[in-house]
C-alpha positions in Angstrom: 13.7 -3.5 -0.6 13.4 -7.3 0.5 9.7 -6.1 1.9 9.6 -5.3 -2.0 10.4 -8.1 -3.6 8.9 -10.8 -1.3 5.2 -8.2 -1.4 5.3 -8.8 -4.6 6.0 -12.6 -5.0 3.0 -12.5 -2.2 0.7 -10.5 -4.6 1.6 -13.1 -7.8 1.5 -16.4 -6.0 -2.3 -15.4 -5.1 -2.9 -14.1 -7.9 -1.5 -17.7 -10.2 -5.2 -19.8 -10.1 -4.7 -22.9 -7.7 -5.4 -25.6 -11.0 -1.7 -23.9 -12.5 0.1 -26.3 -9.9 -2.0 -29.6 -10.2 -2.4 -28.8 -13.6 -1.1 -28.8 -17.3 -2.4 -25.5 -18.4 -2.3 -24.0 -21.9 -1.1 -21.2 -20.3 -0.9 -20.3 -16.8 -3.7 -18.3 -17.6 -5.6 -20.8 -19.3 -6.5 -24.7 -18.7 -8.1 -25.4 -21.8 -10.4 -23.4 -25.2 -14.0 -24.5 -26.5 -14.2 -24.9 -30.5 -16.7 -24.5 -32.7 -17.1 -28.1 -34.7 -19.3 -29.5 -38.0 -21.2 -31.7 -34.8 -21.2 -29.2 -32.4 -18.5 -27.9 -29.1 -14.9 -29.2 -28.4 -13.3 -28.3 -25.8 -9.6 -29.0 -26.7 -6.8 -28.7 -23.5 -3.8 -31.1 -22.1 -3.4 -34.9 -21.8 -2.7 -34.0 -17.3 -0.6 -36.8 -16.7 2.7 -35.8 -16.8 3.9 -39.0 -17.4 2.8 -39.1 -21.6 5.0 -39.6 -24.1 4.6 -40.2 -28.1 4.7 -43.1 -28.8 4.1 -44.6 -32.4 3.6 -42.4 -36.2 4.6 -39.6 -33.7 7.2 -40.5 -32.1 9.7 -40.2 -35.0 12.6 -38.5 -36.0 13.2 -39.6 -39.1 11.5 -40.1 -42.3 13.1 -40.9 -45.8 13.8 -37.2 -47.9 12.3 -36.3 -50.1 9.5 -37.2 -50.2 9.3 -35.9 -46.7 12.1 -32.9 -46.5 12.4 -30.8 -43.4 9.8 -27.1 -44.5 10.9 -23.9 -44.2 9.5 -21.9 -42.2 7.6 -19.8 -44.6 6.3 -21.6 -47.6 5.9 -18.4 -49.3 6.5 -14.7 -49.1 4.3 -12.9 -47.2 2.5 -16.0 -45.1 2.8 -15.2 -41.2 3.8 -18.7 -39.5 1.9 -18.8 -35.9 2.4 -21.4 -32.9 -0.2 -22.5 -31.0 -1.2 -20.1 -29.3 -1.8 -18.3 -32.1 -3.6 -21.5 -33.8 -6.3 -21.9 -30.6 -7.4 -17.9 -31.5 -7.7 -18.6 -34.5 -9.8 -21.6 -33.7 -11.8 -19.5 -31.4 -12.6 -16.7 -34.2 -15.6 -17.9 -36.7 -13.8 -15.1 -39.3 -11.0 -17.8 -39.5 -11.5 -21.2 -41.6 -8.6 -23.6 -40.0 -7.7 -25.9 -42.4 -6.3 -29.7 -42.4 -3.8 -30.0 -45.3 -3.5 -33.7 -45.0 -5.0 -36.1 -47.4 -8.0 -37.3 -46.1 -7.6 -41.0 -44.5 -4.9 -38.6 -42.1 -7.8 -36.6 -41.1 -10.0 -39.4 -40.1 -7.1 -40.6 -37.6 -7.7 -37.8 -36.2 -7.0 -34.6 -36.8 -6.9 -30.5 -34.4 -10.6 -30.1 -33.7 -12.4 -27.3 -35.4 -10.5 -28.1 -38.5 -12.4 -28.7 -41.3 -9.8 -31.1 -44.2 -9.3 -29.9 -47.0 -6.5 -32.0 -48.9 -3.7 -30.4 -50.7 -4.7 -31.8 -54.0 -8.4 -30.3 -53.6 -7.7 -26.8 -51.8 -7.6 -24.5 -55.8 -10.7 -26.2 -56.5 -12.6 -25.5 -53.5 -11.6 -22.2 -53.5 -15.7 -20.4 -53.3 -15.5 -22.2 -49.9 -13.2 -19.7 -49.2 -14.2 -17.0 -50.3 -13.2 -16.4 -53.7 -15.5 -17.0 -56.5 -14.8 -18.2 -60.2 -14.0 -15.4 -63.3 -13.6 -15.8 -66.2 -9.3 -15.2 -65.8 -9.5 -17.9 -63.3 -10.3 -17.4 -59.0 -11.6 -14.0 -57.6 -10.7 -13.9 -54.5 -10.8 -9.9 -53.0 -13.5 -11.5 -50.3 -11.2 -14.4 -49.7 -11.0 -15.9 -45.7 -8.9 -15.5 -43.6 -7.3 -19.1 -43.7 -4.6 -21.0 -41.4 -2.9 -24.4 -42.9 -2.1 -26.7 -41.6 -0.1 -31.2 -41.9 1.5 -33.3 -40.4 4.8 -31.4 -39.0 7.7 -29.6 -40.1 8.5 -32.5 -42.6 5.6 -31.5 -43.9 5.5 -30.6 -47.7 0.8 -31.0 -47.9 0.0 -27.7 -46.3 3.4 -25.8 -47.8 2.2 -27.2 -51.1 -1.4 -26.0 -51.1 -0.6 -22.2 -50.3 1.6 -21.8 -52.7 -0.8 -23.6 -55.4 -3.7 -21.3 -53.6 -1.4 -17.9 -53.9 -0.8 -18.6 -57.4 -4.3 -19.2 -57.8 -4.7 -15.4 -57.4 -5.6 -16.0 -53.1 -4.0 -13.0 -50.6 -1.4 -14.9 -49.0 -1.3 -12.4 -46.0 -4.7 -13.6 -45.3 -3.0 -17.1 -45.0 -1.3 -18.4 -41.8 1.0 -21.5 -41.7 0.9 -23.5 -38.4 4.5 -25.5 -39.6 4.2 -27.5 -35.9 1.2 -29.5 -38.1 -0.1 -32.4 -35.9 3.3 -34.1 -34.9 4.0 -30.3 -32.5 -0.3 -30.6 -31.6 0.6 -34.5 -30.4 3.6 -34.1 -28.7 2.6 -30.7 -26.4 -0.7 -33.3 -26.1 -2.9 -31.2 -27.0 -6.6 -33.0 -27.7 -7.2 -34.6 -30.7 -10.3 -34.7 -32.3 -11.6 -39.0 -32.8 -10.7 -41.6 -35.2 -13.5 -39.8 -37.5 -12.7 -36.3 -38.1 -15.2 -34.3 -35.3 
């Protein structure tokens, strides 16, 4: 029995990449993810400094509520709430559009590489960009794309508001994903952020 346990432990150690001991990976088998952006490909990885800490706006624990109230895990019935690994997979998938639903100034201060900015105040007016078509009764969204929306974090109501408005306009809830962690959790995990221009 002891030999079997030792053999399994040795096999697992041999199967673990060497960088897993020294680096800060996304998963044990993956250090980074490459995504396409309007400016070309971008690599998403984690900050390698294990002493790094959040500061400034992203380190704040409390904001006035309203308007910065804690958001529900599910913003609308039928919408799938996701985490970082699922969002990274969607960023790699050219059939999925990842939407930063924050206002332009927030987006320009740094976003998730590969995300497109569609402020929550404009989302319904821009459903054609997501595969919907205008008809006499409003929007026809039978060919709507799969999308994932995020904003500043669990205290930000911009993406939940956009999601509810999209569904009211006819967007299928089952094609919408909500990354509730948003920019605060993304930064907390030390994941790559675009520069100040959003590229």
